[in-house]
C-alpha positions in Angstrom: -11.9 7.2 -19.3 -13.2 7.8 -15.8 -15.6 10.4 -17.1 -17.4 8.1 -19.5 -19.8 5.4 -18.5 -18.1 2.5 -20.2 -14.6 3.8 -19.2 -15.7 4.0 -15.6 -17.0 0.4 -15.7 -13.7 -0.8 -17.2 -11.7 1.0 -14.5 -13.9 0.4 -11.4 -16.2 -2.6 -11.8 -14.8 -6.0 -10.7 -15.5 -9.5 -12.0 -17.4 -10.7 -9.0 -17.9 -10.7 -5.2 -15.4 -12.7 -3.2 -17.2 -15.5 -1.2 -16.9 -14.6 2.5 -17.2 -18.3 3.3 -14.2 -19.3 1.3 -12.1 -21.6 3.5 -8.6 -20.5 4.4 -7.1 -23.8 3.3 -8.7 -23.3 -0.2 -7.2 -19.8 -0.4 -3.8 -21.3 0.6 -4.0 -24.3 -1.7 -4.9 -22.1 -4.7 -2.4 -19.4 -3.7 -5.2 -16.8 -3.4 -6.0 -17.2 -7.1 -9.8 -17.3 -6.6 -10.0 -14.0 -4.7 -7.4 -12.4 -7.0 -9.4 -13.4 -10.1 -12.7 -12.1 -8.7 -11.1 -8.9 -7.6 -9.9 -8.1 -11.1 -11.5 -5.1 -12.7 -13.1 -5.4 -16.1 -10.4 -3.4 -17.8 -7.6 -5.5 -16.2 -9.3 -8.8 -17.2 -9.8 -7.4 -20.7 -6.1 -6.5 -21.0 -5.0 -9.9 -19.7 -7.3 -11.7 -22.1 -5.9 -9.5 -25.0 -2.4 -10.4 -24.0 -3.2 -14.1 -23.9 -4.7 -13.9 -27.4 -1.6 -12.0 -28.6 0.6 -14.7 -27.1 -1.3 -17.5 -28.9 -1.1 -15.6 -32.2 2.7 -15.1 -31.8 3.2 -18.8 -31.0 1.3 -19.7 -34.2 3.3 -17.1 -36.2 6.7 -18.3 -34.8 5.8 -21.9 -35.5 4.8 -21.2 -39.1 7.9 -19.0 -39.6 10.2 -22.1 -39.3 8.4 -23.7 -42.3 8.1 -27.1 -40.7 6.3 -28.4 -37.6 7.7 -30.7 -34.9 9.1 -30.7 -31.4 12.1 -28.5 -32.3 9.9 -25.9 -34.0 7.5 -25.9 -31.0 10.4 -25.5 -28.6 11.8 -22.6 -30.5 8.3 -20.9 -30.6 7.9 -21.3 -26.8 11.4 -20.0 -26.3 10.6 -16.8 -28.1 7.3 -16.6 -26.1 9.4 -17.0 -22.9 11.6 -14.1 -23.9 8.5 -12.0 -24.6 7.1 -12.7 -21.2 10.4 -12.1 -19.5 10.6 -8.8 -21.2 7.2 -7.8 -20.0 7.9 -9.1 -16.5 10.5 -6.4 -15.9 8.2 -3.4 -16.6 5.8 -3.6 -13.6 8.6 -3.7 -11.1 9.8 -0.2 -11.9 9.0 2.0 -8.9 9.3 5.3 -10.8 6.3 7.3 -11.9 6.3 5.4 -15.2 3.2 3.4 -14.5 1.4 6.4 -12.9 2.1 8.7 -15.8 1.6 6.2 -18.7 -1.1 3.9 -17.3 -2.5 5.7 -14.2 -1.5 2.8 -12.0 1.1 2.9 -9.2 3.7 0.2 -8.4 1.9 -1.6 -5.6 -1.1 -2.2 -7.9 1.0 -3.0 -11.0 3.1 -5.6 -9.2 0.3 -8.2 -9.5 0.9 -8.2 -13.3 4.5 -8.9 -12.6 3.5 -12.0 -10.7 1.1 -13.2 -13.5 3.6 -12.5 -16.2 6.3 -14.4 -14.2 4.1 -17.5 -13.9 3.5 -17.3 -17.7 7.2 -16.8 -18.4 8.0 -19.8 -16.2 5.3 -22.0 -18.0 6.7 -21.1 -21.4 10.3 -21.7 -20.3 9.3 -25.1 -19.0 7.7 -26.1 -22.3 10.7 -24.8 -24.2 13.1 -26.8 -22.0 11.0 -30.0 -22.3 10.9 -29.8 -26.1 14.7 -29.1 -26.3 15.3 -32.0 -23.9 13.5 -34.4 -26.2 15.9 -33.3 -29.0 19.1 -33.8 -27.2 21.2 -33.1 -24.0 20.6 -29.7 -22.5 24.0 -29.3 -20.8 26.1 -29.0 -23.9 28.3 -25.9 -23.8 29.2 -26.0 -27.5 27.7 -23.1 -29.4 25.3 -24.0 -32.2 25.3 -22.5 -35.7 22.8 -19.9 -34.5 25.0 -19.0 -31.6 22.8 -20.6 -29.0 24.5 -22.2 -26.0 22.1 -24.8 -24.6 23.8 -25.2 -21.2 23.3 -21.5 -20.4 19.6 -21.9 -21.0 19.4 -24.7 -18.4 21.2 -22.5 -15.9 18.7 -19.7 -16.6 15.8 -22.0 -16.1 17.2 -23.3 -12.8 17.7 -19.7 -11.5 14.1 -18.6 -12.4 12.6 -21.9 -11.2 14.2 -21.5 -7.7 12.9 -17.9 -7.6 9.4 -19.2 -8.4 9.5 -21.8 -5.6 10.5 -19.3 -3.0 7.8 -16.9 -4.3 5.3 -19.4 -3.1 6.6 -18.9 0.5 6.4 -15.1 0.2 3.7 -14.8 2.9 5.5 -17.1 5.4 9.1 -16.3 4.8 9.4 -12.9 3.1 13.2 -12.5 3.7 13.9 -15.8 1.9 11.7 -14.6 -1.0 13.3 -11.2 -1.1 16.9 -12.2 -1.1 16.6 -15.2 -3.5 14.8 -12.9 -5.9 18.1 -11.3 -6.7 18.8 -14.5 -8.7 17.0 -12.7 -11.5 20.3 -11.0 -12.2 22.0 -14.3 -12.8 19.0 -15.7 -14.7 19.0 -12.7 -17.0 22.8 -13.0 -17.7 22.4 -16.7 -18.5 19.5 -15.9 -20.9 21.6 -13.3 -22.7 24.5 -15.9 -23.0 22.1 -18.6 -24.0 20.5 -16.9 -27.1 22.0 -13.9 -29.0 18.6 -12.7 -30.1 17.6 -12.3 -26.4 19.3 -8.9 -26.5 16.6 -7.4 -28.7 13.9 -8.5 -26.3 15.6 -7.5 -23.0 17.7 -4.4 -23.7 15.0 -1.8 -23.3 13.4 -3.3 -20.1 16.9 -3.9 -18.6 17.9 -0.3 -19.3 14.7 1.0 -17.8 15.2 -1.2 -14.7 18.8 -0.2 -14.1 18.1 3.5 -14.7 15.2 3.3 -12.3 17.4 1.6 -9.7 20.3 4.2 -10.0 18.0 7.2 -10.0 16.2 6.0 -6.9 19.5 5.6 -5.0 20.7 9.0 -6.3 17.6 10.6 -4.8 17.8 8.7 -1.6 21.5 9.7 -1.0 21.0 13.2 -2.2 18.3 13.9 0.4 19.4 12.7 3.8 16.6 12.2 6.3 16.4 11.7 10.0 13.9 9.9 12.2 12.8 10.8 15.7 11.0 7.8 17.4 8.4 7.8 20.0 5.9 5.3 21.3 2.1 5.4 21.3 -0.4 3.2 23.1 -1.1 -0.1 21.5 2.6 -0.9 20.8 2.8 1.6 18.0 6.0 3.4 17.0 5.6 7.0 15.7 8.3 8.0 13.3 8.7 11.7 12.6 11.0 12.1 9.5 12.8 15.4 9.0 15.3 16.6 6.4 18.7 18.2 6.6 20.1 18.9 10.1 19.1 16.6 13.0 16.1 17.8 14.8 14.6 16.9 18.2 11.0 16.1 18.8 9.0 15.6 22.0 5.7 14.6 20.6 3.9 11.6 22.1 0.7 12.0 20.1 -0.2 12.2 16.4 -1.5 15.8 16.8 1.7 17.3 18.1 4.2 18.8 15.7 8.0 19.2 15.5 10.1 21.6 13.5 11.0 20.4 10.1 14.4 20.6 8.7 15.4 22.7 5.7 15.0 21.5 2.2 11.5 20.1 2.1 11.5 19.8 -1.6 8.9 17.3 -2.9 7.5 16.9 0.6 6.5 20.6 0.7 3.6 19.8 -1.8 0.4 18.0 -0.8 0.9 14.3 -1.4 -1.5 11.9 -3.0 -3.8 10.4 -0.3 -2.7 6.9 0.4 1.0 7.5 -0.3 3.6 5.3 1.2 7.4 5.1 1.4 10.0 2.4 1.5 12.1 2.9 4.7 15.4 1.4 5.9 16.8 2.0 9.3 20.5 1.3 9.1 20.7 0.8 12.8 18.5 -2.2 12.5 19.5 -3.5 9.1 21.0 -2.2 5.9 19.2 -4.9 3.9 15.6 -4.6 5.1 13.3 -2.2 3.4 9.7 -2.0 4.4 6.7 -0.3 2.7 5.0 2.0 5.3 1.9 4.1 4.7 2.3 7.8 5.3 0.0 9.0 8.1 0.3 12.8 7.4 2.6 14.7 5.1 2.8 17.7 2.7 -0.5 19.1 3.9 1.2 20.0 7.2 3.4 22.6 5.5 0.8 24.9 4.0 -0.9 26.2 7.1 -3.2 23.2 7.2 -3.3 20.8 10.1 0.0 21.9 11.6 2.0 25.0 11.0 5.3 23.3 12.0 5.7 19.6 11.4 8.1 17.0 10.1 8.3 16.2 6.4 6.0 13.2 7.1 4.9 10.9 9.8 4.7 7.1 10.0 3.0 4.8 12.5 4.2 1.2 12.7 2.5 -1.5 14.7 4.9 -3.8 16.6 4.4 -7.4 15.6 5.9 -10.6 16.8 9.1 -10.7 18.8 12.1 -10.6 16.6 10.3 -8.8 13.8 11.7 -5.6 12.4 8.7 -3.6 13.7 9.2 -5.0 17.2 12.9 -4.1 17.2 12.0 -0.6 16.1 9.5 -0.3 19.0 12.1 -1.5 21.5 14.5 1.2 20.3 11.8 3.9 20.6 10.9 2.6 24.1 14.5 2.7 25.3 15.0 6.2 24.0 11.8 7.4 25.7 13.2 6.2 29.1 16.7 7.6 28.6 17.4 11.2 29.7 19.2 13.3 27.2 21.1 16.6 27.6 22.5 19.1 25.3 26.3 18.9 25.6 26.7 22.3 23.9 24.9 24.1 26.8 26.9 25.1 29.9 24.8 25.3 33.0 25.6 28.2 35.4 25.7 27.6 39.1 22.3 29.4 39.9 20.6 28.7 36.6 17.4 26.7 36.7 17.6 23.2 35.4 16.5 22.9 31.7 14.0 20.2 30.8 15.7 17.2 29.2 15.7 17.1 25.5 14.0 14.4 23.6 16.1 11.6 22.0 18.3 12.6 19.1 17.2 11.7 15.6 18.4 8.5 13.9 19.6 8.3 10.3 16.9 6.7 8.0 16.9 5.9 4.3 13.6 6.8 2.5 12.6 5.8 -1.0 9.4 7.5 -2.2 6.8 8.6 -2.0 4.8 6.2 -4.0 1.1 5.3 -4.3 -2.0 6.6 -6.0 -5.6 5.8 -5.1 -7.6 4.0 -7.8 -10.6 6.3 -7.1 -10.9 10.1 -7.3 -12.1 11.4 -3.9 -13.4 14.6 -5.4 -16.2 13.0 -7.4 -18.2 11.5 -4.5 -20.8 12.9 -2.2 -20.0 10.5 0.6 -16.9 8.5 1.4 -16.7 5.3 3.6 -13.3 4.5 5.1 -12.9 1.0 6.5 -9.9 0.3 8.6 -8.7 -2.7 10.6 -6.2 -2.1 13.4 -3.1 -0.2 12.1 -4.8 0.1 8.8 -6.0 3.4 10.1 -2.8 5.0 8.9 -3.8 5.4 5.2 -7.1 6.7 6.4 -5.4 9.5 8.4 -3.7 10.5 5.2 -7.1 10.5 3.4 -8.7 12.5 6.2 -5.9 15.1 6.1 -6.4 15.4 2.3 -10.2 15.9 2.8 -9.7 18.6 5.4 -7.2 20.4 3.2 -9.4 20.4 0.1 -12.7 21.3 1.9 -10.9 24.2 3.5 -9.8 25.4 0.0 -13.3 24.8 -1.4 -12.0 22.3 -4.0 -14.1 19.3 -2.7 -17.5 20.9 -3.0 -19.4 17.6 -3.7 -18.4 15.8 -0.5 -21.1 15.9 2.2 -20.5 12.9 4.4 -17.4 10.9 5.6 -17.9 7.7 7.6 -14.9 6.0 9.3 -15.4 2.4 10.3 -12.5 1.2 12.5 -12.2 -2.3 13.8 -9.6 -2.8 16.5 -8.9 -5.3 19.3 -8.7 -2.8 22.2 -8.8 0.8 23.0 -5.1 1.2 23.4 -4.5 1.7 19.7 -7.3 4.3 19.6 -5.6 6.4 22.2 -2.8 7.4 19.9 -5.2 8.6 17.2 -8.0 10.1 19.2 -6.7 13.7 19.2 -6.1 13.5 15.4 -9.7 12.4 14.8 -11.0 15.1 17.1 -8.8 17.7 15.2 -10.1 16.5 11.8 -13.7 16.7 13.1 -13.1 20.2 14.3 -11.6 21.3 11.1 -14.4 19.9 9.0 -16.9 21.7 11.3 -15.2 25.1 11.8 -12.8 25.7 8.9 -15.1 24.6 6.0 -17.4 27.1 4.4 -20.9 26.7 5.7 -22.2 25.4 2.3 -19.4 22.8 2.3 -19.7 21.4 5.8 -18.9 17.8 5.9 -20.6 15.4 8.3 -18.0 13.2 9.9 -18.9 10.0 11.7 -16.6 7.5 13.5 -17.7 3.9 14.2 -15.4 2.0 16.6 -15.7 -1.8 16.8 -13.8 -3.7 19.6 -13.3 -7.2 18.1 -11.4 -9.1 20.8 -13.3 -12.2 21.7 -16.5 -11.1 20.0 -18.7 -12.1 17.2 -20.4 -9.8 14.7 -22.0 -6.6 16.1 -25.8 -7.0 16.0 -26.4 -3.6 14.4 -23.8 -2.3 12.0 -24.9 1.3 12.2 -26.4 2.3 15.5 -24.2 3.5 18.4 -24.2 1.4 21.5 -22.1 2.9 24.3 -19.4 0.7 25.8 -19.0 0.6 29.5 -15.7 1.7 31.1 -13.7 1.7 27.9 -16.4 3.6 26.0 -16.8 6.2 28.7 -13.1 6.8 28.6 -13.1 7.2 24.8 -16.1 9.5 24.9 -14.4 11.6 27.6 -11.4 12.1 25.3 -13.7 13.4 22.5 -15.8 15.8 24.5 -17.6 13.8 27.2 -20.4 12.3 25.1 -21.0 10.2 22.0 -20.9 13.2 19.7 -17.6 13.8 18.1 -18.6 17.1 16.6 -22.0 18.7 16.3 -21.9 19.3 12.6 -24.8 21.7 12.7 -27.1 19.4 10.7 -29.2 17.3 13.0 -26.2 16.0 15.0 -25.2 13.4 12.4 -21.5 13.5 13.4 -21.0 10.9 16.1 -18.5 8.6 17.7 -20.2 5.3 17.7 -18.8 2.4 19.7 -19.7 -1.3 19.5 -18.5 -4.6 20.8 -17.9 -7.2 18.0 -16.8 -7.2 14.4 -18.4 -4.7 12.0 -21.5 -5.9 10.1 -20.4 -4.6 6.8 -23.6 -5.6 5.0 -25.7 -3.7 7.6 -23.4 -0.6 7.5 -23.8 -0.3 3.7 -27.5 -1.0 3.8 -28.0 1.9 6.2 -25.7 4.0 4.2 -27.7 3.4 1.0 -31.0 4.1 2.8 -29.7 7.4 4.3 -28.2 8.9 1.1 -29.8 12.0 -0.3 -28.5 11.4 -3.8 -30.8 9.9 -6.3 -28.0 7.6 -7.5 -26.3 6.4 -4.3 -23.9 4.0 -6.1 -22.5 6.7 -8.3 -22.1 9.2 -5.4 -20.4 6.8 -2.9 -16.7 5.9 -2.8 -15.2 3.3 -0.4 -11.6 2.9 0.8 -10.5 -0.1 2.8 -7.2 -1.1 4.5 -7.8 -4.1 6.8 -7.0 -7.8 7.3 -7.9 -10.1 4.5 -11.3 -11.2 5.9 -12.6 -7.7 6.4 -11.3 -6.6 3.0 -13.2 -9.5 1.3 -16.4 -8.4 3.1 -16.0 -4.8 1.9 -15.2 -6.0 -1.7 -18.3 -8.2 -1.7 -20.6 -5.5 -0.6 -19.2 -3.0 -3.0 -19.5 -5.3 -6.0 -23.1 -6.3 -5.1 -24.0 -2.6 -4.7 -21.9 -1.3 -7.7 -19.8 0.9 -5.5 -16.4 2.2 -6.4 -13.8 0.8 -3.9 -10.1 1.2 -3.4 -8.5 -1.7 -1.4 -5.1 -0.9 0.1 -2.9 -3.9 -0.1 0.8 -4.5 0.2 1.2 -8.0 -1.2 4.7 -7.5 -2.6 
């Protein structure tokens, strides 16, 4: 469908721009419904409308099937609708490649349909219960002639209702939401005990769900992995994940490599840009699993960015005290300060002292990789990457992918890459500066002359500042800017590029003026159809994401927004 005009519109065009002046209390009160609705693509909205029409048609059919109308008949019809919605609710939560292979959509983007279907299932359950309550007591455990046990239906409703209430607190108390969600097991059992015909609705999704769960754990346990932790400036923990035997790593920067273990398997192949994994560090908690974007992986094994490297690399920003990410950072910091020695080595009397080894690897559980971009990077002449803070990590994956394919000559259309990075201070930049320099060097030196890609980096320091006056021009910072420029060659140019010096590191105080950036981008494009030749990727805080979405919708640009709203 992407190669047809109407198909591309269905898959990429969104219903409308999100208002940037939308009050936070309005978003909270509506549960984010307004931005979520406007951010729907035409194809998604069409499918949701078609499902709604089908639901109404089935309600009418089930009502007429009974032969008479009334409260009982209406209740039965909504009960069957609730079973249908519950059946559909299970499908989007499968983390296997089912959605990617069948629908071209990965789990993190399909989960929003799980939420909408859950709301619809809860609404139809409520109407079903209300109708049945008007006909008699709902706590009767005596089976009816049809085999229905009313009391089990009440217990199922209470289980799902409690889940729905805690889902509203997802953003403020994720752990409560996560653990109470396991009530779906009890709710499903009660539904099956409530109505015998529920089996024909739920057997297939339940089998898929259980098979998916068992297969994922089989893969996790079959492929043991180890993590070596180190700290980067900006309270960032770098996690190098290796397979097989424990390995040691001494890297303190994103550009340094470590020897990978044996058995790379699926990681030996180039990964999808924007891939992520679910990770669990048993030392911290056996119950906590967190989705983390992969910074670099796969491409490091084929003579690309690094000849020797871990299976993949993660970068995790330390958040509030007591958070999982903060505990992880504290472990990495303690290990960095603790001297280690190899107990298997016997030091002779006159032998020189060996340098201390880096901390030993920790056991880590990895589920993945998952993720697939909603746009095809190879179809665009220019790409705009917008990152906010640690949102740079999916962009490093994308930049590695670009470097890999331009070197192979399989990304011949791409001419320009612009990275817009908003961060509070320079500390976070320090951990990624060498990587950006390396990417710029690869795009300049390793690409064939006819495929040279202009790479521009725009850095915005946002702490205590308003919007930058000019979203495109480079204004040198004072002390911090000089230090940054020195890291990348002593001046504002990140790499010459051989084409008029278009490849720069640009630094500004204040928040990025997204409208001005895109205005300049559209004016500078060499393509006769700039909208069709420009792709945008964004991973940033909500406010910046909304600005990017708005500009892309107004200018008919294809955009992929990296979100983890599980």
